[in-house]
TORKOL-4160 file (C-alpha; in steps of 0.2 Angstrom, whole numbers, padded with zeros to 4 digits, m for minus):
281
<pt num="1" X="m0025" Y="0062" Z="m0009"/>
<pt num="2" X="m0030" Y="0063" Z="0008"/>
<pt num="3" X="m0020" Y="0068" Z="0025"/>
<pt num="4" X="m0012" Y="0055" Z="0035"/>
<pt num="5" X="m0013" Y="0062" Z="0052"/>
<pt num="6" X="m0001" Y="0056" Z="0063"/>
<pt num="7" X="m0007" Y="0063" Z="0081"/>
<pt num="8" X="m0008" Y="0077" Z="0094"/>
<pt num="9" X="0003" Y="0074" Z="0109"/>
<pt num="10" X="0016" Y="0079" Z="0121"/>
<pt num="11" X="0033" Y="0081" Z="0117"/>
<pt num="12" X="0050" Y="0087" Z="0124"/>
<pt num="13" X="0056" Y="0099" Z="0111"/>
<pt num="14" X="0074" Y="0096" Z="0114"/>
<pt num="15" X="0087" Y="0088" Z="0103"/>
<pt num="16" X="0087" Y="0070" Z="0108"/>
<pt num="17" X="0100" Y="0061" Z="0098"/>
<pt num="18" X="0114" Y="0070" Z="0096"/>
<pt num="19" X="0116" Y="0088" Z="0105"/>
<pt num="20" X="0115" Y="0090" Z="0123"/>
<pt num="21" X="0103" Y="0102" Z="0130"/>
<pt num="22" X="0102" Y="0111" Z="0147"/>
<pt num="23" X="0085" Y="0112" Z="0148"/>
<pt num="24" X="0068" Y="0103" Z="0144"/>
<pt num="25" X="0053" Y="0110" Z="0137"/>
<pt num="26" X="0037" Y="0102" Z="0135"/>
<pt num="27" X="0026" Y="0106" Z="0121"/>
<pt num="28" X="0013" Y="0099" Z="0111"/>
<pt num="29" X="0014" Y="0093" Z="0093"/>
<pt num="30" X="0001" Y="0089" Z="0077"/>
<pt num="31" X="0010" Y="0080" Z="0063"/>
<pt num="32" X="0002" Y="0075" Z="0047"/>
<pt num="33" X="0010" Y="0068" Z="0030"/>
<pt num="34" X="0003" Y="0080" Z="0016"/>
<pt num="35" X="0013" Y="0071" Z="0003"/>
<pt num="36" X="0021" Y="0055" Z="0001"/>
<pt num="37" X="0010" Y="0045" Z="0014"/>
<pt num="38" X="0011" Y="0027" Z="0006"/>
<pt num="39" X="0031" Y="0028" Z="0011"/>
<pt num="40" X="0026" Y="0034" Z="0029"/>
<pt num="41" X="0022" Y="0024" Z="0046"/>
<pt num="42" X="0019" Y="0026" Z="0063"/>
<pt num="43" X="0030" Y="0014" Z="0074"/>
<pt num="44" X="0023" Y="0015" Z="0094"/>
<pt num="45" X="0028" Y="0008" Z="0109"/>
<pt num="46" X="0013" Y="0012" Z="0120"/>
<pt num="47" X="0021" Y="0003" Z="0136"/>
<pt num="48" X="0039" Y="0014" Z="0135"/>
<pt num="49" X="0053" Y="0007" Z="0138"/>
<pt num="50" X="0058" Y="m0002" Z="0154"/>
<pt num="51" X="0070" Y="0007" Z="0167"/>
<pt num="52" X="0087" Y="0005" Z="0171"/>
<pt num="53" X="0099" Y="0015" Z="0184"/>
<pt num="54" X="0101" Y="0030" Z="0172"/>
<pt num="55" X="0083" Y="0033" Z="0167"/>
<pt num="56" X="0076" Y="0031" Z="0185"/>
<pt num="57" X="0090" Y="0044" Z="0189"/>
<pt num="58" X="0086" Y="0056" Z="0176"/>
<pt num="59" X="0066" Y="0052" Z="0176"/>
<pt num="60" X="0056" Y="0061" Z="0163"/>
<pt num="61" X="0071" Y="0068" Z="0153"/>
<pt num="62" X="0080" Y="0053" Z="0147"/>
<pt num="63" X="0083" Y="0059" Z="0130"/>
<pt num="64" X="0092" Y="0070" Z="0136"/>
<pt num="65" X="0111" Y="0073" Z="0126"/>
<pt num="66" X="0116" Y="0054" Z="0132"/>
<pt num="67" X="0104" Y="0043" Z="0126"/>
<pt num="68" X="0103" Y="0037" Z="0109"/>
<pt num="69" X="0091" Y="0027" Z="0098"/>
<pt num="70" X="0098" Y="0010" Z="0091"/>
<pt num="71" X="0092" Y="m0002" Z="0076"/>
<pt num="72" X="0096" Y="m0018" Z="0072"/>
<pt num="73" X="0091" Y="m0031" Z="0060"/>
<pt num="74" X="0092" Y="m0050" Z="0056"/>
<pt num="75" X="0086" Y="m0048" Z="0038"/>
<pt num="76" X="0097" Y="m0039" Z="0024"/>
<pt num="77" X="0084" Y="m0031" Z="0016"/>
<pt num="78" X="0080" Y="m0022" Z="0034"/>
<pt num="79" X="0061" Y="m0025" Z="0032"/>
<pt num="80" X="0061" Y="m0031" Z="0050"/>
<pt num="81" X="0069" Y="m0017" Z="0061"/>
<pt num="82" X="0073" Y="m0021" Z="0082"/>
<pt num="83" X="0074" Y="m0007" Z="0091"/>
<pt num="84" X="0082" Y="0000" Z="0107"/>
<pt num="85" X="0089" Y="0013" Z="0119"/>
<pt num="86" X="0104" Y="0017" Z="0128"/>
<pt num="87" X="0115" Y="0028" Z="0136"/>
<pt num="88" X="0129" Y="0033" Z="0123"/>
<pt num="89" X="0145" Y="0032" Z="0135"/>
<pt num="90" X="0155" Y="0029" Z="0119"/>
<pt num="91" X="0169" Y="0017" Z="0120"/>
<pt num="92" X="0164" Y="0014" Z="0138"/>
<pt num="93" X="0147" Y="0009" Z="0133"/>
<pt num="94" X="0140" Y="m0005" Z="0143"/>
<pt num="95" X="0127" Y="m0018" Z="0141"/>
<pt num="96" X="0117" Y="m0013" Z="0156"/>
<pt num="97" X="0116" Y="0004" Z="0150"/>
<pt num="98" X="0105" Y="m0001" Z="0137"/>
<pt num="99" X="0086" Y="m0002" Z="0140"/>
<pt num="100" X="0082" Y="m0021" Z="0146"/>
<pt num="101" X="0065" Y="m0016" Z="0132"/>
<pt num="102" X="0067" Y="m0020" Z="0117"/>
<pt num="103" X="0056" Y="m0018" Z="0100"/>
<pt num="104" X="0052" Y="m0029" Z="0085"/>
<pt num="105" X="0045" Y="m0018" Z="0073"/>
<pt num="106" X="0037" Y="m0024" Z="0055"/>
<pt num="107" X="0039" Y="m0012" Z="0042"/>
<pt num="108" X="0030" Y="m0022" Z="0029"/>
<pt num="109" X="0014" Y="m0022" Z="0039"/>
<pt num="110" X="0014" Y="m0005" Z="0041"/>
<pt num="111" X="0024" Y="m0001" Z="0056"/>
<pt num="112" X="0017" Y="m0015" Z="0068"/>
<pt num="113" X="0028" Y="m0018" Z="0084"/>
<pt num="114" X="0031" Y="m0030" Z="0097"/>
<pt num="115" X="0042" Y="m0033" Z="0111"/>
<pt num="116" X="0058" Y="m0042" Z="0104"/>
<pt num="117" X="0067" Y="m0055" Z="0114"/>
<pt num="118" X="0085" Y="m0056" Z="0119"/>
<pt num="119" X="0089" Y="m0069" Z="0105"/>
<pt num="120" X="0080" Y="m0058" Z="0092"/>
<pt num="121" X="0089" Y="m0044" Z="0099"/>
<pt num="122" X="0105" Y="m0051" Z="0099"/>
<pt num="123" X="0105" Y="m0060" Z="0082"/>
<pt num="124" X="0104" Y="m0044" Z="0074"/>
<pt num="125" X="0116" Y="m0032" Z="0066"/>
<pt num="126" X="0117" Y="m0016" Z="0068"/>
<pt num="127" X="0112" Y="m0004" Z="0057"/>
<pt num="128" X="0122" Y="0012" Z="0050"/>
<pt num="129" X="0112" Y="0028" Z="0057"/>
<pt num="130" X="0116" Y="0047" Z="0056"/>
<pt num="131" X="0107" Y="0062" Z="0060"/>
<pt num="132" X="0119" Y="0075" Z="0056"/>
<pt num="133" X="0117" Y="0091" Z="0042"/>
<pt num="134" X="0121" Y="0090" Z="0024"/>
<pt num="135" X="0140" Y="0094" Z="0021"/>
<pt num="136" X="0146" Y="0106" Z="0008"/>
<pt num="137" X="0163" Y="0101" Z="0010"/>
<pt num="138" X="0168" Y="0100" Z="0030"/>
<pt num="139" X="0156" Y="0114" Z="0036"/>
<pt num="140" X="0136" Y="0115" Z="0035"/>
<pt num="141" X="0127" Y="0128" Z="0022"/>
<pt num="142" X="0122" Y="0146" Z="0029"/>
<pt num="143" X="0104" Y="0147" Z="0029"/>
<pt num="144" X="0099" Y="0157" Z="0014"/>
<pt num="145" X="0089" Y="0172" Z="0012"/>
<pt num="146" X="0069" Y="0170" Z="0018"/>
<pt num="147" X="0065" Y="0177" Z="0000"/>
<pt num="148" X="0077" Y="0164" Z="m0007"/>
<pt num="149" X="0080" Y="0146" Z="m0012"/>
<pt num="150" X="0093" Y="0134" Z="m0002"/>
<pt num="151" X="0106" Y="0130" Z="m0013"/>
<pt num="152" X="0115" Y="0114" Z="m0012"/>
<pt num="153" X="0130" Y="0111" Z="m0024"/>
<pt num="154" X="0120" Y="0118" Z="m0037"/>
<pt num="155" X="0103" Y="0112" Z="m0036"/>
<pt num="156" X="0087" Y="0123" Z="m0028"/>
<pt num="157" X="0079" Y="0116" Z="m0013"/>
<pt num="158" X="0063" Y="0127" Z="m0009"/>
<pt num="159" X="0055" Y="0129" Z="0008"/>
<pt num="160" X="0037" Y="0126" Z="0011"/>
<pt num="161" X="0037" Y="0139" Z="0027"/>
<pt num="162" X="0040" Y="0156" Z="0026"/>
<pt num="163" X="0057" Y="0155" Z="0036"/>
<pt num="164" X="0073" Y="0146" Z="0035"/>
<pt num="165" X="0078" Y="0140" Z="0052"/>
<pt num="166" X="0097" Y="0138" Z="0057"/>
<pt num="167" X="0111" Y="0129" Z="0049"/>
<pt num="168" X="0111" Y="0116" Z="0062"/>
<pt num="169" X="0093" Y="0113" Z="0057"/>
<pt num="170" X="0090" Y="0117" Z="0041"/>
<pt num="171" X="0094" Y="0099" Z="0034"/>
<pt num="172" X="0098" Y="0082" Z="0037"/>
<pt num="173" X="0106" Y="0071" Z="0024"/>
<pt num="174" X="0106" Y="0052" Z="0019"/>
<pt num="175" X="0123" Y="0044" Z="0022"/>
<pt num="176" X="0122" Y="0041" Z="0001"/>
<pt num="177" X="0118" Y="0058" Z="m0001"/>
<pt num="178" X="0102" Y="0051" Z="m0009"/>
<pt num="179" X="0090" Y="0060" Z="0001"/>
<pt num="180" X="0091" Y="0077" Z="0010"/>
<pt num="181" X="0077" Y="0083" Z="0022"/>
<pt num="182" X="0075" Y="0102" Z="0022"/>
<pt num="183" X="0067" Y="0109" Z="0036"/>
<pt num="184" X="0058" Y="0127" Z="0037"/>
<pt num="185" X="0046" Y="0135" Z="0047"/>
<pt num="186" X="0032" Y="0150" Z="0047"/>
<pt num="187" X="0029" Y="0162" Z="0059"/>
<pt num="188" X="0039" Y="0180" Z="0061"/>
<pt num="189" X="0058" Y="0181" Z="0067"/>
<pt num="190" X="0060" Y="0185" Z="0084"/>
<pt num="191" X="0070" Y="0200" Z="0091"/>
<pt num="192" X="0085" Y="0201" Z="0098"/>
<pt num="193" X="0085" Y="0193" Z="0114"/>
<pt num="194" X="0099" Y="0185" Z="0127"/>
<pt num="195" X="0098" Y="0171" Z="0139"/>
<pt num="196" X="0110" Y="0167" Z="0152"/>
<pt num="197" X="0124" Y="0176" Z="0157"/>
<pt num="198" X="0133" Y="0188" Z="0144"/>
<pt num="199" X="0134" Y="0186" Z="0127"/>
<pt num="200" X="0135" Y="0167" Z="0126"/>
<pt num="201" X="0118" Y="0164" Z="0125"/>
<pt num="202" X="0115" Y="0181" Z="0113"/>
<pt num="203" X="0102" Y="0173" Z="0099"/>
<pt num="204" X="0106" Y="0188" Z="0085"/>
<pt num="205" X="0093" Y="0196" Z="0076"/>
<pt num="206" X="0095" Y="0186" Z="0059"/>
<pt num="207" X="0094" Y="0169" Z="0070"/>
<pt num="208" X="0077" Y="0162" Z="0069"/>
<pt num="209" X="0069" Y="0156" Z="0087"/>
<pt num="210" X="0057" Y="0141" Z="0084"/>
<pt num="211" X="0039" Y="0149" Z="0087"/>
<pt num="212" X="0023" Y="0143" Z="0095"/>
<pt num="213" X="0018" Y="0140" Z="0078"/>
<pt num="214" X="0022" Y="0128" Z="0061"/>
<pt num="215" X="0036" Y="0118" Z="0056"/>
<pt num="216" X="0038" Y="0109" Z="0037"/>
<pt num="217" X="0050" Y="0096" Z="0034"/>
<pt num="218" X="0051" Y="0093" Z="0015"/>
<pt num="219" X="0061" Y="0077" Z="0009"/>
<pt num="220" X="0069" Y="0077" Z="m0008"/>
<pt num="221" X="0080" Y="0067" Z="m0021"/>
<pt num="222" X="0094" Y="0076" Z="m0019"/>
<pt num="223" X="0101" Y="0073" Z="m0038"/>
<pt num="224" X="0086" Y="0080" Z="m0046"/>
<pt num="225" X="0081" Y="0092" Z="m0031"/>
<pt num="226" X="0062" Y="0083" Z="m0032"/>
<pt num="227" X="0049" Y="0085" Z="m0018"/>
<pt num="228" X="0045" Y="0065" Z="m0013"/>
<pt num="229" X="0038" Y="0067" Z="0002"/>
<pt num="230" X="0032" Y="0083" Z="0014"/>
<pt num="231" X="0028" Y="0085" Z="0033"/>
<pt num="232" X="0017" Y="0099" Z="0038"/>
<pt num="233" X="0016" Y="0102" Z="0058"/>
<pt num="234" X="0012" Y="0113" Z="0071"/>
<pt num="235" X="0018" Y="0117" Z="0088"/>
<pt num="236" X="0016" Y="0124" Z="0105"/>
<pt num="237" X="0031" Y="0127" Z="0117"/>
<pt num="238" X="0047" Y="0135" Z="0113"/>
<pt num="239" X="0062" Y="0121" Z="0107"/>
<pt num="240" X="0066" Y="0109" Z="0094"/>
<pt num="241" X="0056" Y="0101" Z="0081"/>
<pt num="242" X="0054" Y="0080" Z="0075"/>
<pt num="243" X="0067" Y="0087" Z="0062"/>
<pt num="244" X="0081" Y="0094" Z="0072"/>
<pt num="245" X="0081" Y="0073" Z="0081"/>
<pt num="246" X="0077" Y="0065" Z="0064"/>
<pt num="247" X="0091" Y="0052" Z="0057"/>
<pt num="248" X="0094" Y="0041" Z="0041"/>
<pt num="249" X="0094" Y="0024" Z="0044"/>
<pt num="250" X="0106" Y="0016" Z="0032"/>
<pt num="251" X="0101" Y="0028" Z="0018"/>
<pt num="252" X="0082" Y="0020" Z="0017"/>
<pt num="253" X="0073" Y="0023" Z="0031"/>
<pt num="254" X="0071" Y="0042" Z="0038"/>
<pt num="255" X="0066" Y="0040" Z="0057"/>
<pt num="256" X="0060" Y="0056" Z="0066"/>
<pt num="257" X="0053" Y="0054" Z="0088"/>
<pt num="258" X="0037" Y="0060" Z="0089"/>
<pt num="259" X="0033" Y="0058" Z="0105"/>
<pt num="260" X="0040" Y="0058" Z="0122"/>
<pt num="261" X="0052" Y="0043" Z="0128"/>
<pt num="262" X="0053" Y="0038" Z="0111"/>
<pt num="263" X="0035" Y="0029" Z="0113"/>
<pt num="264" X="0032" Y="0035" Z="0094"/>
<pt num="265" X="0042" Y="0037" Z="0080"/>
<pt num="266" X="0040" Y="0043" Z="0064"/>
<pt num="267" X="0048" Y="0031" Z="0050"/>
<pt num="268" X="0047" Y="0033" Z="0029"/>
<pt num="269" X="0053" Y="0022" Z="0019"/>
<pt num="270" X="0064" Y="0025" Z="0005"/>
<pt num="271" X="0067" Y="0012" Z="m0005"/>
<pt num="272" X="0050" Y="0011" Z="m0017"/>
<pt num="273" X="0053" Y="0028" Z="m0021"/>
<pt num="274" X="0073" Y="0023" Z="m0029"/>
<pt num="275" X="0073" Y="0023" Z="m0049"/>
<pt num="276" X="0071" Y="0005" Z="m0054"/>
<pt num="277" X="0088" Y="0001" Z="m0058"/>
<pt num="278" X="0094" Y="0006" Z="m0039"/>
<pt num="279" X="0081" Y="m0004" Z="m0032"/>
<pt num="280" X="0090" Y="m0021" Z="m0038"/>
<pt num="281" X="0106" Y="m0016" Z="m0030"/>
């Protein structure tokens, strides 16, 4: 089966959804879906997002820490998605903290996107989104040795790259634990490095620092440890990958930002990969 190339583009390599980071590093990315191409689409927003006061203040760095993607839908089957971005102040988040630009995405027709009206946005109900690692009880699993598989609740998951990343980068699990994304890297491990002052930014020799190289995102059916989607990417520049920023939407959609300012999202629909009896639920 042929490969579906997603593109070669500029991306700030930063964890954009759930982690505040002190520095933004621009890097280039090329990503290819090598398995499960029929289930993945790219939603493009080439005109970007309308500015708000905080966007103008933060300029090109508005994805840092406080910014979030929000998805809504007016349909129970969630094949037509509404997406927006906002600055997250928790309970204090106000309507004016949202970008005035919203988009409607048609997953029935290849992720086609258009501007959404205020009426469509306001009529939609918010969809649950999650961007956290798989948890063994209350803690993240430790990355195994590079020569070993990742074992989650007795199930072995193989990596496509040569190296395992840190515990935070290792996995992203869907809300119902039906699916788990496993991330790995190519390249070599770095020697000990010190960033900043003192030991706070010390990087130990056994912790992997993203190289100018390759990353792999493998999505597995958790119950069987069977790989169903594989994504290969190359990066130039230190920082984080789309897998670090990936999220699960209602356990059905895997979403990863693949361009600066959320101008493109890779969206994989998992519904057709479910067993027949679960599709009817």
